[in-house]
KEBA-620041 format. One record per residue (C-alpha): x negated, y negated, z negated; residue number from 1; residue in three letters. Coordinates in steps of 0.05 Angstrom, whole numbers, always signed. Example, Ala and Ser with C-alpha at 12.3 -4.5 7.8 and 13.67 -1.06 7.14 Angstrom:
2
-246  +90  -156  1  ALA
-273  +21  -143  2  SER
This chain:
327
-192  -559  +92  1  MET
-137  -549  +142  2  GLU
-64  -535  +122  3  TYR
-11  -499  +162  4  VAL
+61  -478  +150  5  PRO
+73  -411  +115  6  LEU
+110  -375  +171  7  GLY
+173  -413  +191  8  ARG
+178  -450  +125  9  THR
+163  -521  +104  10  GLY
+111  -496  +54  11  LEU
+40  -516  +73  12  LYS
-19  -471  +54  13  VAL
-94  -476  +63  14  SER
-124  -435  +119  15  ARG
-163  -396  +67  16  VAL
-125  -358  +13  17  CYS
-166  -336  -47  18  LEU
-151  -263  -61  19  GLY
-153  -247  -135  20  CYS
-162  -172  -134  21  MET
-236  -186  -150  22  THR
-218  -221  -216  23  TYR
-192  -186  -278  24  GLY
-223  -128  -315  25  SER
-284  -85  -296  26  PRO
-249  -28  -333  27  ALA
-201  -24  -273  28  TRP
-256  -23  -219  29  ARG
-331  -31  -233  30  PRO
-338  -87  -182  31  TRP
-284  -131  -212  32  VAL
-309  -195  -246  33  LEU
-284  -210  -317  34  ASP
-250  -275  -334  35  GLU
-313  -314  -352  36  ALA
-348  -294  -287  37  ALA
-285  -308  -247  38  SER
-274  -379  -271  39  ARG
-325  -414  -225  40  PRO
-292  -385  -163  41  PHE
-224  -414  -180  42  PHE
-256  -482  -192  43  ARG
-297  -481  -128  44  ARG
-236  -459  -87  45  ALA
-190  -512  -116  46  TRP
-242  -568  -109  47  GLU
-253  -547  -37  48  ALA
-180  -555  -20  49  GLY
-156  -483  -26  50  VAL
-84  -487  -51  51  ASN
-64  -414  -38  52  PHE
-78  -357  -87  53  PHE
-57  -285  -78  54  ASP
-54  -230  -131  55  THR
-12  -169  -148  56  ALA
+18  -137  -210  57  ASP
-26  -75  -202  58  MET
-93  -112  -196  59  TYR
-131  -96  -260  60  SER
-65  -70  -288  61  ASP
-38  -141  -292  62  GLY
-100  -175  -319  63  VAL
-113  -208  -251  64  SER
-47  -245  -257  65  GLU
-65  -266  -328  66  GLU
-134  -292  -306  67  VAL
-103  -331  -248  68  LEU
-50  -361  -293  69  GLY
-101  -384  -345  70  ARG
-148  -411  -291  71  ALA
-93  -455  -262  72  LEU
-77  -481  -332  73  LYS
-150  -495  -348  74  GLU
-160  -532  -283  75  LEU
-97  -572  -297  76  ALA
-71  -555  -227  77  VAL
-4  -590  -215  78  PRO
+49  -538  -201  79  ARG
+75  -577  -142  80  GLU
+7  -573  -108  81  GLU
-9  -499  -114  82  VAL
+19  -438  -77  83  VAL
+18  -373  -117  84  VAL
+33  -305  -86  85  ALA
+39  -238  -120  86  THR
+65  -169  -102  87  LYS
+107  -110  -126  88  VAL
+109  -35  -109  89  PHE
+51  +3  -140  90  HIS
+57  +37  -207  91  PRO
+54  -8  -267  92  THR
+67  +47  -318  93  GLY
+73  +123  -325  94  PRO
+148  +130  -317  95  THR
+186  +141  -251  96  PRO
+222  +74  -252  97  ASN
+157  +34  -260  98  GLU
+140  +38  -186  99  ARG
+169  +30  -117  100  GLY
+221  -20  -93  101  LEU
+282  -3  -134  102  SER
+322  -62  -158  103  ALA
+304  -44  -229  104  LYS
+229  -43  -217  105  HIS
+231  -107  -177  106  ILE
+269  -143  -233  107  ARG
+224  -120  -289  108  HIS
+159  -127  -250  109  SER
+176  -198  -228  110  LEU
+192  -219  -299  111  ASP
+126  -190  -324  112  ARG
+87  -223  -268  113  SER
+118  -291  -285  114  LEU
+98  -283  -358  115  ARG
+27  -263  -340  116  ARG
+20  -320  -291  117  LEU
+53  -370  -340  118  GLN
+98  -394  -284  119  LEU
+173  -406  -277  120  ASP
+172  -383  -205  121  TYR
+124  -354  -152  122  VAL
+120  -385  -84  123  ASP
+113  -320  -47  124  LEU
+136  -252  -74  125  TYR
+113  -194  -29  126  GLN
+130  -121  -26  127  ILE
+62  -88  -29  128  HIS
+83  -28  +15  129  ARG
+145  +2  +47  130  PHE
+183  +48  +0  131  ASP
+212  +108  +38  132  PRO
+249  +133  -25  133  THR
+294  +71  -31  134  THR
+346  +47  +20  135  PRO
+321  -19  +49  136  VAL
+384  -55  +28  137  GLU
+366  -47  -46  138  GLU
+299  -85  -48  139  PRO
+326  -137  +0  140  LEU
+385  -151  -45  141  ALA
+339  -152  -106  142  ALA
+291  -201  -73  143  LEU
+349  -244  -50  144  ASP
+375  -246  -122  145  ALA
+307  -268  -146  146  ALA
+307  -325  -95  147  VAL
+378  -346  -116  148  LYS
+357  -344  -189  149  ALA
+300  -393  -175  150  GLY
+245  -343  -194  151  LYS
+219  -337  -122  152  VAL
+215  -388  -65  153  LEU
+198  -341  -7  154  HIS
+191  -266  +4  155  VAL
+140  -229  +44  156  GLY
+119  -159  +66  157  ALA
+54  -121  +70  158  SER
+26  -63  +110  159  SER
+78  -20  +144  160  MET
+97  +6  +213  161  PHE
+131  -41  +262  162  ALA
+195  +1  +261  163  TRP
+198  -5  +185  164  GLN
+189  -80  +187  165  LEU
+241  -86  +243  166  ALA
+290  -45  +202  167  LYS
+281  -90  +142  168  MET
+286  -154  +182  169  LEU
+350  -129  +215  170  HIS
+379  -109  +148  171  ALA
+364  -177  +118  172  SER
+400  -210  +176  173  ASP
+459  -163  +167  174  ARG
+463  -177  +92  175  LEU
+450  -251  +98  176  GLY
+392  -240  +49  177  ALA
+327  -278  +42  178  ALA
+283  -258  +100  179  LYS
+209  -243  +100  180  PHE
+167  -303  +120  181  VAL
+99  -268  +119  182  THR
+64  -203  +134  183  MET
+1  -186  +95  184  GLN
-31  -132  +138  185  ASN
-97  -97  +150  186  HIS
-130  -136  +206  187  TYR
-202  -152  +223  188  ASN
-253  -143  +279  189  LEU
-263  -69  +265  190  VAL
-189  -54  +254  191  TYR
-144  -85  +307  192  ARG
-88  -34  +313  193  GLU
-39  -86  +287  194  GLU
-46  -123  +353  195  GLU
-5  -69  +387  196  ARG
+63  -77  +353  197  GLU
+63  -109  +284  198  VAL
+30  -175  +301  199  ASN
+73  -188  +363  200  PRO
+136  -171  +323  201  LEU
+114  -220  +269  202  CYS
+100  -275  +319  203  ARG
+168  -265  +352  204  ASP
+204  -266  +284  205  GLU
+163  -324  +257  206  GLY
+126  -287  +202  207  LEU
+58  -316  +185  208  GLY
+1  -266  +184  209  LEU
-41  -261  +120  210  LEU
-94  -209  +137  211  PRO
-122  -169  +80  212  TRP
-194  -143  +83  213  SER
-212  -196  +136  214  PRO
-286  -176  +131  215  LEU
-270  -101  +127  216  ALA
-287  -101  +53  217  ARG
-355  -130  +69  218  GLY
-371  -82  +125  219  PHE
-373  -138  +177  220  LEU
-428  -174  +137  221  ALA
-476  -127  +172  222  GLY
-512  -99  +111  223  ASN
-486  -27  +115  224  ARG
-512  +37  +146  225  THR
-481  +106  +150  226  LYS
-531  +132  +100  227  ALA
-528  +72  +55  228  ASP
-460  +40  +42  229  HIS
-494  -23  +16  230  GLY
-528  -49  -46  231  GLY
-469  -80  -82  232  THR
-429  -46  -136  233  SER
-366  -50  -94  234  ARG
-399  -23  -31  235  ALA
-425  +37  -69  236  LYS
-361  +54  -106  237  THR
-306  +31  -58  238  ASP
-282  +99  -34  239  ASP
-223  +66  +2  240  PHE
-271  +27  +47  241  ALA
-311  +90  +62  242  HIS
-247  +122  +89  243  LYS
-230  +61  +132  244  LEU
-295  +44  +167  245  TYR
-365  +71  +183  246  TYR
-350  +100  +252  247  ARG
-403  +92  +305  248  ASP
-360  +43  +344  249  ASP
-348  +4  +279  250  ASP
-423  -7  +274  251  PHE
-424  -28  +348  252  ALA
-374  -83  +332  253  VAL
-418  -107  +274  254  VAL
-478  -109  +319  255  ASP
-439  -152  +368  256  ALA
-420  -200  +311  257  VAL
-493  -204  +291  258  THR
-513  -223  +363  259  ARG
-464  -281  +360  260  VAL
-481  -303  +290  261  ALA
-557  -304  +295  262  GLN
-565  -355  +351  263  PRO
-516  -400  +314  264  ARG
-557  -393  +250  265  GLY
-496  -372  +208  266  VAL
-478  -308  +171  267  PRO
-437  -254  +203  268  ASN
-381  -269  +154  269  ALA
-370  -338  +181  270  GLN
-365  -313  +252  271  VAL
-319  -255  +235  272  ALA
-272  -300  +196  273  LEU
-273  -353  +250  274  ALA
-251  -299  +300  275  TRP
-193  -279  +255  276  LEU
-172  -351  +243  277  LEU
-168  -361  +318  278  SER
-120  -302  +329  279  ARG
-48  -317  +347  280  PRO
-1  -318  +287  281  GLY
-55  -317  +233  282  VAL
-39  -365  +177  283  THR
-92  -351  +125  284  ALA
-138  -291  +113  285  PRO
-138  -264  +42  286  ILE
-211  -275  +23  287  VAL
-244  -240  -35  288  GLY
-306  -272  -66  289  ALA
-352  -243  -119  290  SER
-412  -286  -102  291  LYS
-413  -361  -88  292  PRO
-435  -353  -15  293  HIS
-374  -309  -1  294  HIS
-328  -368  -14  295  LEU
-375  -417  +20  296  ASP
-375  -374  +83  297  ASP
-299  -371  +84  298  ALA
-293  -447  +76  299  LEU
-344  -459  +132  300  ALA
-308  -411  +178  301  ALA
-247  -457  +180  302  VAL
-286  -508  +222  303  ALA
-325  -458  +264  304  LEU
-301  -454  +336  305  ARG
-322  -395  +379  306  LEU
-334  -396  +454  307  GLU
-291  -350  +497  308  PRO
-353  -310  +517  309  ALA
-371  -299  +444  310  GLU
-301  -274  +429  311  VAL
-303  -227  +488  312  ALA
-371  -200  +467  313  ALA
-347  -184  +397  314  MET
-282  -152  +421  315  GLU
-311  -108  +476  316  GLU
-341  -53  +432  317  PRO
-276  -40  +395  318  TYR
-245  +29  +402  319  ARG
-176  +51  +379  320  PRO
-168  +76  +308  321  HIS
-116  +118  +273  322  PRO
-68  +76  +231  323  VAL
-105  +58  +167  324  LEU
-82  +22  +104  325  GLY
-7  +34  +103  326  HIS
-8  +82  +44  327  SER
C-alpha cells in the first residue's frame, strides 16, 4: 500500500479509502450488507494496509457508523493508526433542525456520530453538501469550534460548485477558522466535469481530492446495457445511478476502458481506478466493496501504471455532461 498526505496536512492516508455506505442495514437500501456480511471487508482492507475509512451519519440512518466503530474495536485497530472520516448535512430525523449545516445540527450530529463510532474524535469531518439556507460563516464557525474542542482533527467539503467552495474558503480565511483540507467530489472516467473548475481550485488551495463513485457506481465495470442495468441488487435498484449515467457516450467510454483492460488481462475496475489515481490532486478514491474482488481490484489498481496512449484512448470518447451529483 502507498500512503500520501491528506491535502496540506501531516496526516498520511492509504491511496484507497474504504467507503462504508455499503455496510449497515439492508432496511435502508436493499444492496447494503448487514454487519455480519460486512465484517470480512473491514478485515481484508485493514490487513492490506488500508488505514482510511469513510462513512456518514445518514448511511443506513447511522447504522453504518455503528458497524464501522464495532469493526475497528473487534480488529483491535490502534486509534493512532487509523483515519476515520464521516459527514454531516442530510436529514437525520423528521424535524427542521435535524438537517443542513446549522451550528445546532452540526453540534448534535457530530456528538451522535462520535457515540456511534465509539471514538473521542474523528480525523476528517466533512460537510456532505453545500447548504444554501445557512450563511457560510455559521457552519465554518461550528466546525472550527469542533476542532478547538478536540472532537475533529481536520474538516473537509463534498460536492458543490466552485464558486461555493471559493466562498467558503475565503470566509474561513477571513474568520481565521479551520479550513477545508479535502474535497470529496463526483469524479470518474464517465463524469469529468470537475476537471473544469473544482479540481483546479482544489489543487491551487491544497485540498486533497477524495472522489466518490470512482467506478460510476459499477457502471465502468462494463457489465451494463441500456436495457439491462446489471445483474446485481444495487444495479437494479440504484435509481440515482440510472440518472447519472447510461448515455451513449458513457458506454463508449466503457468500451474504451475494456479495450485497455483486456490486453492487460485485468478487470475494467482496475484500469478505471488506476486512471483516477493518476489524476492530478487525487489523494484516495472512496471505494465501495460488496464482493471480495471489488476490494482486491481497488488494491491492485494502486500499483497499476497506465501508458500515455492508454490514457488518451480512454479519455477521447468523453463528452460534456450537465452537472451531476451536487444535490
